[in-house]
N, C-alpha and C positions, 0 to 999 in steps of 0.2 A: 753392204752390197744391196742394191735394189732388187726387186723381184725380177725385172727384165734383165738385169745384169746376170743374175743367177741362171735364168733360162738360156741366155746367150752362151754362157759358159758350158752348160749341159749340151747345147746344140753343137758347140765346137768339139767337146769331148767325143760325142757320138759321130761326128763327121770323120774322125780318124779311124773309126771302126766300120769297115765296109761290109763285112759279113755279119748276118744276123745271129749266127751262133756266137760270135765274139761279143755282139751287143747284149745278148741274153746273159752271157757269162759276166759281163761288166755289171749288168743290172743286179745279178745275184751277189756279186762282190759288194756293190753299194748297200744291199740289204744287210750284209754282214757287218757293216760299219755302224749300223744303228745302235745307240746305247741300249743296254738291257732294259726291257720293259718290265715294270714291276708286276709280279704275279698277282698282287692284290688288286691291280687295275684290270685284270683280265676278267671283267664282269660283263653281264649282258648289257649294262648301260653304255659300255664302251665298244661293244661288238658292232661291226658295220653290217647292216642288213643289205642283202643283194649281192654279196660276194660268194663265190663258189667255195672259197677257202675261208678260214677264220681270220679276221682282221680286227685288230683293236686300235682305236685312235683316242687319245685323251689330249686335253689342252688345258693350259694354265696361263693366266695373264700375270705379267710381272708388274712391278711398281711403276714402270714407265708406260704401261698400257700395251706392251707388245705381247703377242701370243706365242707361247712355246708349245709345240706339238710333240707328242710321243706316239710311236706306232710300233706294232709288231704283227706278224702273221705266221701261220703254221706252214705257209707255202713260200719257198725261196724267191720265186719270181715276184710274187705279190709283195713280199717284204721289200724287195728292191724297188718296186714301183712306188711303194709308200715312202721309201727313202728319197726318191727323186722329188716327190711332192713336198716333203719336209725340207729338202735342200732349198727349194724355191720359196716356200711360204713361211718357214719358221722364223720367229722373232721379228715379225712385222706387226703393224697395227691392224685392228679389225677392218678399218676402212681399206687399207692396202690389200688385205687378203680378199675382201669382197669385190674390189675393183680389178683384181688381177685377171688378165687375159692369159690363160695358160697355153700359149701358142707352141711351147716346146714339145708338147705331146704329139702334135701333128708333124712338126718340123723334123723330129728325130724318127718319125715313122712308127711310133709306138702303137697308135690306135689302129694302124693298118696291119700290124703283126700280132695283135692279141686275138685270142678266141673271143666269140661273143660273150661268154660268161665272164672272162677276165676284163673285157671292155666295160661290162656292166659293173664289175667290182671297182674299176678305176673311177667310173662316174659316181658310184656310191661313196668312195673315199673323198672325192672332191666335194660332193654334196655335204658330207658330214663336217669337213674342214670349214666350209663356208657357213654351215649352221653354227658351229662354235663361234666363228667370227661375228655372226649376226647377234648371238646371245651376248657376247662381250661388248659389242657396240651398243646394245640396248642398255647394258649396265652403266655405260658412260654417262647417260643422262640422269642416273639415279643418285 
């Protein structure tokens, strides 16, 4: 599935939820579907700066050059937001991740319904994901 197809799927899922309490519950449920994040990776190197809660994101590149992200948070909503980002960006090439226009965030109304500190956290997560993609892209030429 392409990045845009994943985003469109998320937009459709959220269009069926008209109440923001239902949307928050759905985001929390999505966070609960994330695979267990290894305790050994809960290090300062993987901790996202700029988030109100603690968020860890790690990335690995497979033999085909696709990036696989892992994430966790000590806050349920933030963990769900991380899950949305991973649903869209996981298992794509560094170039695809770097060129992704994450329009789903505005289309589902997420940015309008987050507190300023959570919005900063979302931006910090996106920035870190793109930093991983940049680093892996740089390794392609080596």
